[in-house]
C-alpha positions in Angstrom: 13.6 -134.7 53.1 16.6 -132.7 54.5 18.0 -130.0 52.3 21.3 -131.0 50.7 24.4 -129.7 52.6 25.8 -128.7 49.2 22.7 -126.5 48.3 23.0 -122.8 47.7 22.0 -120.6 50.6 18.8 -119.4 48.7 17.0 -119.5 45.4 18.5 -116.8 43.2 16.6 -113.7 42.1 15.7 -114.4 38.5 14.4 -111.8 36.0 11.1 -112.2 34.2 11.4 -113.2 30.6 9.0 -111.3 28.3 6.7 -113.7 26.5 6.8 -116.4 29.3 4.0 -116.9 31.8 4.4 -119.5 34.6 1.5 -121.2 36.3 1.3 -124.3 38.6 -1.6 -126.5 39.8 -2.2 -129.7 41.8 -3.2 -132.6 39.5 -2.8 -135.1 42.3 -0.5 -137.6 40.6 0.6 -138.8 44.0 -0.9 -138.6 47.5 0.8 -135.4 48.4 -0.5 -131.9 49.2 1.6 -129.9 46.7 1.4 -128.6 43.2 2.7 -131.2 40.7 1.7 -129.7 37.3 3.6 -126.8 35.8 2.1 -125.0 32.8 4.3 -122.4 31.0 2.7 -120.4 28.3 4.9 -118.9 25.5 4.0 -116.1 23.2 3.5 -116.8 19.5 6.8 -116.7 17.6 8.8 -118.5 20.3 11.6 -120.7 18.9 12.5 -124.0 20.5 15.5 -126.3 20.6 16.1 -129.4 22.7 18.2 -132.5 23.6 16.7 -135.7 24.9 17.8 -139.0 26.5 19.7 -141.6 24.6 17.9 -144.3 26.6 16.5 -147.1 24.4 13.4 -147.1 26.6 12.3 -143.4 26.4 9.0 -142.1 27.6 6.3 -141.1 25.1 6.9 -137.5 26.3 10.5 -137.7 25.0 9.3 -139.2 21.7 6.7 -136.4 21.4 9.4 -133.7 22.0 11.8 -135.4 19.6 9.1 -135.1 16.8 8.2 -131.5 17.7 11.7 -130.0 18.2 12.6 -130.0 14.5 9.5 -127.9 13.7 11.1 -125.1 15.7 8.0 -123.5 17.2 6.6 -123.6 20.8 3.5 -122.1 22.5 3.5 -124.0 25.8 5.4 -126.4 28.1 3.6 -128.8 30.5 5.6 -130.7 33.2 4.1 -133.5 35.3 5.8 -134.5 38.5 5.3 -137.7 40.4 4.7 -140.0 37.4 7.2 -140.6 34.6 4.6 -142.1 32.3 7.5 -144.3 30.9 7.1 -147.9 29.9 3.3 -147.4 29.7 2.6 -148.4 26.0 -0.3 -147.0 24.1 -1.9 -145.6 27.2 1.1 -143.4 27.9 1.1 -142.1 24.4 -2.6 -141.4 24.5 -2.1 -139.3 27.7 0.5 -137.2 26.0 -1.7 -136.7 23.0 -4.6 -135.7 25.2 -2.5 -133.1 27.1 -1.2 -131.6 23.8 -4.7 -131.5 22.3 -6.2 -129.8 25.4 -3.5 -127.1 25.6 -3.5 -126.6 21.8 -7.3 -126.0 21.9 -6.9 -123.6 24.8 -4.3 -121.6 22.9 -5.7 -122.1 19.4 -2.4 -123.5 18.1 -1.1 -126.8 16.8 -0.6 -129.8 19.1 3.0 -129.9 17.9 3.6 -126.5 19.5 3.0 -128.0 23.0 6.0 -129.6 24.8 5.4 -132.1 27.5 7.6 -133.8 30.2 6.8 -136.2 33.0 9.0 -137.4 35.9 8.6 -139.8 38.7 7.8 -143.5 39.0 8.3 -145.6 35.8 5.6 -148.1 34.7 2.5 -146.3 35.8 0.3 -144.8 33.0 -0.3 -141.1 33.5 -4.0 -140.7 34.5 -5.5 -138.5 31.8 -8.4 -137.3 33.9 -6.0 -136.0 36.6 -3.9 -134.3 33.9 -6.9 -132.6 32.3 -8.3 -131.4 35.6 -4.8 -130.2 36.6 -4.6 -128.2 33.3 -8.0 -126.6 33.9 -6.8 -125.5 37.3 -3.5 -124.2 35.8 -5.3 -122.3 33.0 -7.3 -120.4 35.8 -4.4 -120.0 38.2 -2.6 -116.7 38.8 0.9 -116.5 37.4 3.7 -117.7 39.7 7.4 -117.0 40.0 10.4 -119.0 38.9 10.9 -120.5 42.4 7.4 -121.9 42.5 7.8 -123.4 39.1 11.2 -124.9 40.0 9.7 -126.5 43.2 6.7 -127.9 41.2 8.8 -129.8 38.7 10.8 -131.5 41.4 10.5 -135.1 42.8 13.3 -136.3 45.2 15.0 -132.9 44.9 15.8 -131.3 48.2 15.8 -127.7 46.9 14.5 -125.8 43.9 17.1 -125.1 41.2 17.4 -122.0 39.1 20.1 -119.9 37.5 20.5 -116.9 35.1 22.8 -115.4 32.6 22.8 -112.5 30.2 24.5 -111.3 27.0 24.8 -108.3 24.8 23.7 -108.7 21.2 24.8 -105.4 19.6 23.5 -102.8 22.0 20.7 -105.0 23.3 20.9 -106.9 26.5 19.2 -110.3 26.5 18.4 -112.4 29.6 18.5 -116.2 30.0 16.8 -118.1 32.9 16.9 -121.8 33.6 15.1 -124.1 36.0 16.0 -127.8 36.4 15.2 -130.8 38.4 17.3 -133.9 39.2 18.7 -135.7 42.1 19.0 -139.4 41.3 19.0 -141.5 38.1 21.6 -139.1 36.8 24.0 -140.3 34.1 23.0 -138.4 31.1 24.1 -139.1 27.6 22.6 -135.7 26.6 21.0 -133.9 29.5 20.0 -134.4 33.0 16.5 -135.3 34.0 14.3 -132.2 33.2 15.8 -128.8 32.4 14.2 -125.7 30.8 15.9 -122.6 29.5 14.0 -119.4 28.6 15.4 -116.3 26.9 14.0 -113.1 25.4 16.6 -113.2 22.6 15.6 -113.5 19.0 17.4 -116.6 17.7 16.5 -118.9 14.8 15.6 -122.4 16.0 18.4 -124.0 13.9 21.1 -121.8 15.5 19.6 -122.3 19.0 19.7 -126.0 18.5 23.4 -125.8 17.4 24.3 -123.7 20.5 22.3 -125.9 22.9 23.9 -129.1 21.6 27.4 -127.6 22.0 26.6 -126.3 25.5 25.1 -129.6 26.5 28.2 -131.5 25.5 30.3 -129.4 28.0 27.7 -129.4 30.9 24.9 -131.9 31.2 26.8 -134.6 29.5 29.7 -134.1 31.9 27.8 -134.9 35.1 26.8 -138.1 36.9 25.4 -139.0 40.2 24.8 -142.8 40.0 25.6 -144.0 36.5 21.8 -144.6 35.7 20.4 -142.8 32.6 16.8 -141.7 32.9 14.0 -142.7 30.5 12.8 -139.1 30.6 15.9 -136.9 30.3 15.0 -133.7 28.4 16.5 -130.2 28.2 14.5 -127.6 26.2 15.4 -124.0 25.3 12.8 -121.5 24.4 13.6 -118.1 22.8 10.7 -115.6 22.7 12.4 -112.9 20.6 10.9 -110.2 22.8 14.2 -108.4 23.4 14.0 -107.3 19.8 17.7 -107.7 19.2 19.0 -108.1 15.7 17.9 -111.7 15.1 20.7 -114.3 15.3 20.7 -116.7 12.4 24.3 -117.8 12.1 27.3 -118.2 14.5 29.1 -115.5 12.5 26.4 -112.9 13.3 27.5 -110.1 15.7 26.7 -111.1 19.3 26.2 -114.8 18.5 29.3 -115.8 20.3 28.3 -113.8 23.4 24.9 -115.4 23.5 26.4 -118.9 23.0 28.8 -118.2 25.9 25.9 -117.1 28.1 23.9 -120.2 27.2 26.9 -122.5 28.0 27.5 -120.7 31.3 23.8 -121.2 32.3 23.9 -124.9 31.3 27.0 -125.4 33.5 25.4 -123.7 36.4 22.3 -125.8 36.1 24.3 -129.0 35.7 26.3 -128.2 38.9 23.1 -127.6 40.8 21.9 -131.2 40.0 25.1 -132.7 41.2 25.0 -130.7 44.4 21.6 -132.3 45.1 22.7 -135.8 44.3 20.8 -138.2 46.5 22.6 -138.5 49.8 25.5 -136.3 48.6 27.8 -134.6 51.0 30.7 -133.7 48.7 30.9 -132.0 45.2 33.6 -133.6 43.2 35.4 -132.2 40.1 37.5 -134.6 38.1 40.0 -133.1 35.6 41.5 -135.4 33.1 44.3 -134.3 30.8 47.0 -135.9 28.7 44.6 -138.3 27.0 44.8 -139.3 23.4 41.6 -137.3 22.6 39.0 -135.2 24.4 36.4 -138.0 24.0 38.8 -140.5 25.5 39.4 -138.1 28.5 35.7 -137.8 28.9 35.2 -141.5 29.1 38.0 -141.9 31.6 36.6 -139.1 33.7 33.2 -140.8 33.7 34.7 -144.1 34.7 36.3 -142.4 37.7 33.1 -140.5 38.6 30.9 -143.6 38.4 33.2 -145.8 40.4 31.4 -146.8 43.7 34.8 -147.4 45.2 36.1 -143.9 44.4 32.8 -142.3 45.5 32.7 -144.2 48.8 36.3 -143.4 49.5 35.5 -139.7 49.0 32.5 -140.1 51.3 34.8 -141.6 53.9 37.4 -138.9 53.4 39.9 -141.6 52.5 42.8 -140.7 50.2 42.8 -144.0 48.4 44.2 -143.0 45.1 44.6 -146.7 44.1 40.9 -146.7 43.4 41.3 -143.9 40.9 44.0 -146.0 39.1 41.6 -148.9 39.0 38.8 -146.8 37.5 41.2 -145.5 34.8 42.3 -149.0 34.0 38.8 -150.3 33.5 37.7 -147.4 31.2 38.8 -149.2 28.1 40.7 -146.2 26.9 44.4 -145.8 26.1 46.4 -145.5 29.3 50.0 -146.2 30.3 50.6 -147.1 33.9 54.2 -145.7 33.8 53.1 -142.3 32.5 50.1 -141.8 34.8 50.0 -139.0 37.5 47.3 -138.3 40.0 46.6 -135.5 42.4 44.0 -134.7 45.1 43.5 -131.0 45.4 46.8 -129.3 44.9 48.8 -132.3 46.2 50.4 -134.7 43.8 50.0 -138.2 45.2 51.3 -140.4 42.3 53.5 -139.7 39.3 54.8 -141.9 36.5 53.1 -145.0 37.8 54.5 -144.7 41.4 53.5 -143.0 44.7 55.3 -139.7 45.1 58.3 -140.4 47.3 57.9 -138.8 50.7 54.3 -138.0 50.0 52.5 -136.4 53.0 48.9 -137.5 53.2 48.0 -134.7 55.7 47.1 -132.0 53.2 45.1 -134.5 51.1 43.2 -135.6 54.3 42.5 -131.9 55.0 41.2 -131.4 51.4 38.9 -134.4 51.6 37.3 -133.1 54.8 35.9 -130.2 52.7 32.8 -130.2 50.6 34.5 -129.2 47.3 36.8 -132.0 46.1 39.1 -132.0 43.1 40.8 -135.0 41.5 43.4 -134.4 38.8 44.6 -137.1 36.4 47.4 -136.7 33.7 47.7 -139.7 31.4 50.8 -138.3 29.7 49.7 -139.5 26.3 48.4 -136.5 24.3 46.4 -133.3 24.4 43.0 -134.6 25.2 41.2 -133.2 28.2 37.8 -133.2 29.9 36.2 -132.1 33.2 33.5 -134.3 34.9 31.4 -133.4 37.9 29.9 -135.9 40.4 29.2 -136.4 44.1 30.1 -138.9 46.8 28.1 -142.1 47.5 26.7 -142.3 51.0 24.2 -144.4 53.0 21.7 -141.6 52.2 21.5 -142.7 48.6 20.6 -146.2 49.6 17.9 -145.0 52.1 16.3 -142.8 49.5 16.2 -145.4 46.7 15.4 -148.5 48.8 11.9 -147.1 49.5 11.4 -144.7 46.5 8.0 -146.1 45.5 6.7 -146.2 49.0 
C-alpha cells in the first residue's frame, strides 16, 4: 500500500522509557510475512489509565481492559494485529483469558495486570494456539525499538506512527512516548483505534486517568475519518515511575499542570497522525467552529461537517462549495441561525450573516484548496462555544481499500 501523501518524512527519534521493554513476534494471524504480535513488558509498580470505545458491540479485549483499568496496575501489554477478535462470543473471551494467563504466569503477576488489544477483521475468533506460540516467540525475542513496535500494531496503516513530549516536574525531566495505529473505521467517541502512551513519570493511577480523559476529549474525540466507530478502540497510558520525580497525586501538585499539558500535546500529535493516514486521504482538514451556544454544541456541529461525504468529496475535488458546509451545519440538530452564520475557507471569508460575501473572489479559496492543509472556519454568532475537529478528504482510494478489505 502506498504511503500516505500526508505522512511525516520519517519516523521520529523517540527516547527509551525506563521500565518499558518492547518485543515483537509473528503469530501468523493472517497469511503475511510480518510480525503481528507486540509484547511490551512493564516493570513492577507501573500505573495505568485508559479510555475505551463507546461502541455497544465491544471486543472482549475492550471489556477486559475496562475491568482491569480501575485496578491501576500494569505489568504487560499484548497487541494482536490482523484479527479484531470482536463479535466472537465465548471463544473470543476465552482467547483473551488464555493470553492474560500465559503472560501472567511468565511474569509471576496477576492476570489483571496484563492488558490486551486486538485489531483487524471482525467476526473471526482469535486462534489461541497462534497467540500462545506468538507469545513464546516474543518472550524469547530480542528487544526492539519504537518504530518496529509501531509497525507491528498496524493493519491498513501506510506508515508507523509515533510521537514524544516531555515535562519538568520540579527539577526532574520526564519523557512521554506514544505509538498509535489507525487509518479507517475512525469516528471515536473516546479514542481512535489503538493507541499506547508510556512515561517514566511517577503518577498515581487516579490522577493519570483524570489527565488522560481530559486530553482525550481535546484530541482523539475530535477526529474522524469515516464516521464509523470501531469495536476495539482503546487508548492506554502507562507510567513506570522510573524518573523518580516527586510523585504526582493531585492536579494541585507542583508540576502536575506541566505533565498534563505534555500528555495533551502528545495525544494531539497522535490523533493528527491517524487523520493524516486516513484511508485514501490526500488532504488534512481542520474545522474550527466558534460562536456556538456551548462547546459541546460546537463539537457536534464540527463533527457533522467533518463527517459529511459531500463536504469531504468537495475538498477532495478542490471545489469551494461552501453550501455543503451550510447543509452539514443545518443537519447537526444543534442551535443555528441562518442569518447569523459566517463561513471561511482558509483566510478568505466566503459567506457572512447568511449570505455570500458580496464581490467574493474564489481564486484565493481555490488556491487554498489545492494545498494539503485545509482550514474551514464557522462562526454561528450565537454564543461563546467553540471546538476544533480534524478530518481528511474522501477519495476513490477509500472505496478501493474497503471494498476488498477481507480479501
